[in-house]
Residue frames relative to the residue before (quaternion, step in Angstrom):
aa qw qx qy qz dx dy dz
M 1.0000 0.0000 0.0000 0.0000 0.00 0.00 0.00
Y 0.1604 -0.7405 0.6436 0.1084 3.57 -1.22 0.94
I 0.2211 -0.6935 0.6737 0.1279 3.45 -1.27 0.77
L 0.2086 -0.7382 0.6358 0.0853 3.55 -0.74 1.16
M 0.1346 -0.7676 0.6257 -0.0344 3.36 -0.96 1.42
P 0.4222 -0.6660 0.4998 0.3582 3.60 -0.83 0.71
S 0.0859 -0.7952 0.5991 0.0380 3.42 -1.26 0.66
K 0.2016 -0.7497 0.6154 0.1364 3.56 -1.24 0.21
N 0.2810 -0.7454 0.5790 0.1738 3.61 -1.07 0.73
I 0.1410 -0.7786 0.6109 0.0263 3.41 -1.01 1.05
S 0.3277 -0.7203 0.5762 0.2041 3.63 -1.22 0.58
I 0.0378 0.7805 -0.6229 0.0371 3.54 -0.87 1.03
T 0.5611 -0.5870 0.4504 0.3712 3.56 -1.09 0.43
E 0.6201 -0.5229 0.4126 0.4145 3.68 -1.22 0.48
N 0.5915 0.5892 -0.3369 0.4353 3.62 1.03 -0.89
V 0.6967 0.4616 -0.2592 0.4841 3.64 0.84 -1.13
Y 0.5707 0.5947 -0.3428 0.4507 3.59 1.16 -0.83
N 0.7596 0.4133 -0.2238 0.4495 3.44 0.56 -1.19
K 0.5750 0.5486 -0.3832 0.4706 3.63 1.11 -0.30
L 0.6161 0.5702 -0.2611 0.4766 3.49 1.11 -1.03
L 0.6073 0.6003 -0.2929 0.4302 3.55 1.04 -0.93
K 0.6878 0.5256 -0.2413 0.4387 3.36 0.96 -1.37
I 0.7817 0.3693 -0.1851 0.4672 3.60 0.91 -0.73
K 0.4980 0.6474 -0.4072 0.4087 3.50 1.37 -0.03
L 0.3771 -0.7315 0.5227 0.2226 3.59 -0.76 0.89
E 0.5933 -0.6007 0.3923 0.3650 3.53 -1.11 0.62
G 0.7580 0.2450 -0.2084 0.5674 3.67 -0.80 1.08
E 0.6415 0.5243 -0.3861 0.4056 3.63 1.00 0.00
S 0.4162 -0.7196 0.4874 0.2671 3.47 -0.94 0.88
F 0.6319 -0.4709 0.3984 0.4694 3.68 -1.09 0.05
S 0.6528 0.5120 -0.3306 0.4499 3.60 0.86 -0.82
E 0.6240 0.4499 -0.3501 0.5345 3.74 0.88 -0.80
L 0.6386 0.4981 -0.3851 0.4425 3.81 0.70 -0.67
F 0.6573 0.4894 -0.3161 0.4780 3.66 0.86 -0.78
L 0.6488 0.5070 -0.3174 0.4704 3.57 0.94 -0.68
R 0.6320 0.4989 -0.3201 0.4992 3.52 0.97 -0.85
L 0.7014 0.4602 -0.3217 0.4391 3.65 0.68 -0.84
L 0.6667 0.4618 -0.3577 0.4629 3.61 0.97 -0.65
K 0.5985 0.5412 -0.3717 0.4591 3.58 1.04 -0.55
V 0.6447 0.4873 -0.3339 0.4852 3.65 0.91 -0.70
Q 0.6574 0.5043 -0.3226 0.4576 3.69 0.92 -0.77
K 0.6529 0.5094 -0.3004 0.4733 3.52 1.01 -0.78
T 0.6321 0.5294 -0.3206 0.4662 3.55 0.91 -0.90
S 0.6992 0.4992 -0.2995 0.4149 3.58 0.92 -1.05
F 0.6187 0.5654 -0.2953 0.4586 3.51 1.17 -0.97
E 0.6775 0.4807 -0.2925 0.4736 3.59 0.89 -1.03
K 0.6079 0.5369 -0.3501 0.4687 3.74 0.94 -0.67
S 0.7661 0.3790 -0.2299 0.4654 3.60 0.86 -0.73
F 0.5383 0.6343 -0.4058 0.3784 3.47 1.23 -0.27
G 0.7520 0.2988 -0.2832 0.5149 3.53 -0.90 1.00
A 0.5659 0.6171 -0.4452 0.3172 3.69 1.00 -0.18
W 0.6581 0.4671 -0.2864 0.5163 3.47 1.37 -0.32
K 0.2691 -0.7471 0.5621 0.2313 3.59 -0.77 0.88
L 0.2947 -0.7894 0.5202 0.1396 3.46 -0.67 1.19
S 0.3907 -0.7063 0.5229 0.2740 3.49 -1.04 0.64
G 0.7284 -0.4156 0.2767 0.4692 3.61 -1.12 0.23
E 0.7155 0.4335 -0.3123 0.4500 3.64 0.72 -0.79
E 0.6101 0.5181 -0.3627 0.4772 3.57 1.06 -0.58
K 0.5910 0.5509 -0.3754 0.4541 3.62 0.92 -0.76
E 0.6726 0.5174 -0.2951 0.4392 3.60 0.82 -1.00
V 0.6536 0.5019 -0.2981 0.4817 3.54 1.00 -1.00
W 0.6536 0.5117 -0.3236 0.4541 3.62 0.83 -0.95
A 0.6672 0.5071 -0.3001 0.4558 3.59 0.86 -1.03
D 0.6193 0.5033 -0.3543 0.4875 3.66 1.08 -0.66
L 0.6620 0.5199 -0.3247 0.4312 3.57 0.80 -0.98
T 0.7510 0.4191 -0.2375 0.4516 3.60 0.66 -1.00
T 0.7174 0.4474 -0.2930 0.4464 3.63 1.00 -0.27
R 0.4546 0.7001 -0.4179 0.3585 3.57 1.36 -0.17
K 0.4172 -0.6800 0.5217 0.3022 3.49 -1.07 0.81
E 0.7419 0.3122 -0.2078 0.5558 3.68 0.88 -0.72
R 0.0510 0.8466 -0.5242 0.0769 3.49 0.29 1.49
S 0.4056 0.6629 -0.5396 0.3240 3.67 0.92 0.60
W 0.2052 -0.8331 0.5057 0.0903 3.64 -0.48 1.11
N 0.1583 0.7887 -0.5756 0.1469 3.43 0.04 1.39
K 0.7233 -0.4324 0.2446 0.4796 3.52 -1.07 0.13
A 0.5935 0.5908 -0.3884 0.3844 3.63 0.89 -0.59
N 0.8212 0.3114 -0.1372 0.4582 3.48 0.79 -1.07
L 0.4465 0.6667 -0.4149 0.4289 3.44 1.41 0.19
E 0.6322 0.5322 -0.3006 0.4761 3.43 1.18 -0.72
D 0.5718 0.5678 -0.3756 0.4578 3.61 1.15 -0.38
L 0.6561 0.5386 -0.3416 0.4035 3.68 1.15 -0.47
E 0.5737 0.6322 -0.3624 0.3741 3.47 1.28 -0.48
């Protein structure tokens, strides 16, 4: 029995590929590697969140950033923050 799962192709440089190979565990797929790395990144970020005491102005900016519907921060909408 075959289970078809949607997939996407991504392009990476050979240098990045070789670095990923070094940290990929034996028997681990690249999808599993990416999920593991994303989990580590999220955990690290969550552990550091709240370590900085925000000023009143910083709290307002943070609240605005986290409640925006269009939360992709590219050059175009970073100018909106000024």
